[in-house]
C-alpha positions as CSV (number, residue, x, y, z in Angstrom):
1,X,-0.2,0.1,-0.6
2,X,1.0,3.5,-0.7
3,X,1.7,6.0,1.6
4,X,-0.7,8.2,0.9
5,X,-3.2,5.4,0.8
6,X,-2.2,4.5,3.8
7,X,-3.2,7.9,5.0
8,X,-6.4,7.6,3.3
9,X,-7.3,4.7,5.6
10,X,-6.1,5.8,9.2
11,X,-8.1,9.2,8.5
12,X,-11.6,6.9,7.1
13,X,-10.2,4.7,10.0
14,X,-10.0,7.8,12.8
15,X,-13.7,9.1,11.2
16,X,-15.5,6.1,10.8
17,X,-14.2,3.7,13.7
18,X,-17.4,4.6,16.8
19,X,-20.4,4.6,14.1
20,X,-18.5,0.6,13.0
21,X,-18.1,-0.7,16.8
22,X,-22.2,1.5,17.7
23,X,-23.0,-0.4,14.5
24,X,-21.2,-3.7,15.6
25,X,-23.2,-3.3,19.4
26,X,-26.5,-2.9,17.9
27,X,-26.2,-6.4,16.1
28,X,-24.4,-7.6,19.2
29,X,-25.2,-6.2,22.2
30,X,-22.1,-7.1,23.8
31,X,-19.3,-3.6,23.5
32,X,-16.3,-6.6,23.4
33,X,-17.2,-9.1,20.4
34,X,-18.4,-5.0,18.8
35,X,-14.8,-3.7,19.1
36,X,-13.8,-7.7,18.1
37,X,-16.5,-7.4,15.3
38,X,-14.8,-4.0,13.6
39,X,-11.1,-5.2,14.4
40,X,-12.4,-8.4,11.7
41,X,-13.8,-5.5,9.8
42,X,-10.9,-3.0,9.0
43,X,-8.6,-6.6,8.4
44,X,-10.6,-7.5,5.7
45,X,-10.8,-3.5,4.8
46,X,-7.4,-2.9,4.8
47,X,-7.1,-5.7,2.5
48,X,-9.3,-4.5,0.5
49,X,-8.4,-1.0,0.0
50,X,-5.9,-0.8,-2.6
51,X,-8.7,-1.5,-4.7
52,X,-11.2,0.4,-3.5
53,X,-12.3,2.4,-6.8
54,X,-14.4,5.4,-4.7
55,X,-12.7,5.9,-1.5
56,X,-15.9,7.6,-0.2
57,X,-17.9,3.9,-0.9
58,X,-15.4,2.7,1.5
59,X,-17.9,3.2,4.7
60,X,-20.5,0.7,3.1
61,X,-18.2,-1.7,2.2
62,X,-17.3,-1.2,6.3
63,X,-20.8,-1.6,7.0
64,X,-21.5,-4.4,5.3
65,X,-18.1,-6.4,5.8
66,X,-18.9,-6.2,9.1
67,X,-22.8,-7.2,9.9
68,X,-22.3,-10.4,7.1
69,X,-18.9,-10.8,10.0
70,X,-21.6,-10.7,12.8
71,X,-24.2,-13.5,10.5
72,X,-20.6,-15.2,10.2
73,X,-20.2,-15.9,14.5
74,X,-23.8,-16.1,15.1
75,X,-23.9,-19.2,12.5
76,X,-20.8,-20.8,13.6
77,X,-22.1,-19.8,17.4
78,X,-25.4,-22.1,16.9
79,X,-26.6,-20.9,20.0
80,X,-29.3,-18.8,21.0
81,X,-27.5,-16.4,24.0
82,X,-28.4,-13.1,25.0
83,X,-26.3,-10.9,26.3
84,X,-27.4,-8.1,28.6
85,X,-26.9,-4.1,27.5
86,X,-22.9,-2.9,29.3
87,X,-25.5,-0.6,31.5
88,X,-22.3,1.3,32.3
89,X,-21.6,2.4,28.8
90,X,-24.7,2.9,27.5
91,X,-24.6,5.8,29.6
92,X,-21.2,7.3,29.6
93,X,-21.2,9.5,27.7
94,X,-22.6,8.9,24.7
95,X,-20.5,6.6,23.7
96,X,-23.5,3.8,23.2
97,X,-24.4,5.1,20.2
98,X,-28.1,6.0,19.0
99,X,-29.7,9.0,17.9
100,X,-30.9,11.9,21.1
101,X,-33.7,13.4,20.1
102,X,-32.3,16.2,22.3
103,X,-32.2,17.0,26.2
104,X,-35.1,15.4,27.3
105,X,-33.9,12.0,26.0
106,X,-35.3,9.2,28.1
107,X,-32.8,7.1,29.2
108,X,-35.2,4.0,30.2
109,X,-37.3,4.5,27.0
110,X,-33.6,3.7,25.4
111,X,-32.0,0.7,27.4
112,X,-36.0,-1.0,26.9
113,X,-35.3,-0.5,23.5
114,X,-32.2,-1.8,23.1
115,X,-32.8,-5.0,25.6
116,X,-35.3,-5.4,23.5
117,X,-33.5,-5.5,20.1
118,X,-30.8,-7.6,22.0
119,X,-33.9,-10.0,22.0
120,X,-34.4,-9.8,18.6
121,X,-33.5,-13.2,16.7
122,X,-29.6,-12.1,15.2
123,X,-31.0,-12.0,10.9
124,X,-33.9,-10.0,12.2
125,X,-31.5,-7.4,13.5
126,X,-29.2,-7.0,11.2
127,X,-31.9,-5.7,9.1
128,X,-33.5,-3.7,11.7
129,X,-30.4,-2.0,12.6
130,X,-29.2,-0.9,9.2
131,X,-32.6,0.5,8.7
132,X,-33.6,2.5,12.0
133,X,-30.5,3.2,13.0
134,X,-28.0,2.9,10.4
135,X,-31.6,5.1,8.6
136,X,-30.4,2.4,5.2
137,X,-32.9,2.7,2.4
138,X,-33.8,-0.9,1.5
139,X,-31.8,-1.5,-1.5
140,X,-29.2,-0.5,0.4
141,X,-29.6,-3.0,3.6
142,X,-31.2,-6.0,1.0
143,X,-26.9,-4.9,-0.9
144,X,-25.7,-4.8,2.1
145,X,-27.1,-8.1,3.3
146,X,-26.8,-9.8,0.2
147,X,-30.5,-10.6,-0.3
148,X,-34.0,-9.0,-2.3
149,X,-35.4,-6.6,-1.7
150,X,-38.7,-8.2,-1.0
151,X,-37.0,-10.0,2.3
152,X,-35.7,-7.2,3.1
153,X,-39.0,-5.7,3.5
154,X,-40.2,-9.1,5.0
155,X,-37.7,-9.3,7.2
156,X,-38.3,-5.8,8.8
157,X,-41.7,-7.3,9.6
158,X,-41.7,-10.1,10.9
159,X,-38.0,-8.4,13.6
160,X,-40.7,-5.2,14.3
161,X,-43.5,-7.9,15.2
162,X,-41.2,-10.1,17.4
163,X,-39.6,-6.2,18.5
164,X,-43.1,-5.5,19.2
165,X,-43.9,-9.0,21.3
166,X,-41.1,-8.9,23.3
167,X,-42.2,-5.4,24.3
168,X,-45.3,-5.9,25.4
169,X,-47.5,-3.6,26.6
170,X,-44.1,-1.0,26.9
171,X,-44.7,-0.5,23.5
172,X,-47.7,1.7,24.3
173,X,-45.4,3.5,26.2
174,X,-42.4,4.0,24.9
175,X,-44.0,5.3,21.8
176,X,-45.4,7.8,23.7
177,X,-42.6,9.0,25.7
């Protein structure tokens, strides 16, 4: 890799590491595993960096690689373990990820949603994170997951249904809050 490519890669990592780590956490619910997912992603991206035609597309490639790494890990584990959110990390100066709606952002609502998201099946969780947390279109989510747009729409519907079931009566409280 040329020195210019090394520099642009370093700038990319400095600018996008936190966002990738947040996405990794939302997928797996474990900050340590999220770090591992990001490291795996960055290793693959580093190897691919000299061949990227459009450096501005690097984040899309990295996000796709991150999601694929998460799905691969879940397949290998073959378990249905669910990790509890790291409450201290979620409450630290916004490092827990997500978007705040202003000074009145309700941490209890956020924690309830993150806990419920951790219980959604991994494939549906990946779709929900990309669609609603990363604010990706159906088409870009389908490309990242290597699925059809119809499969993404179906997974979105089923994932939201799982969230509603998990949240039960509290879904109305969360929506109203």
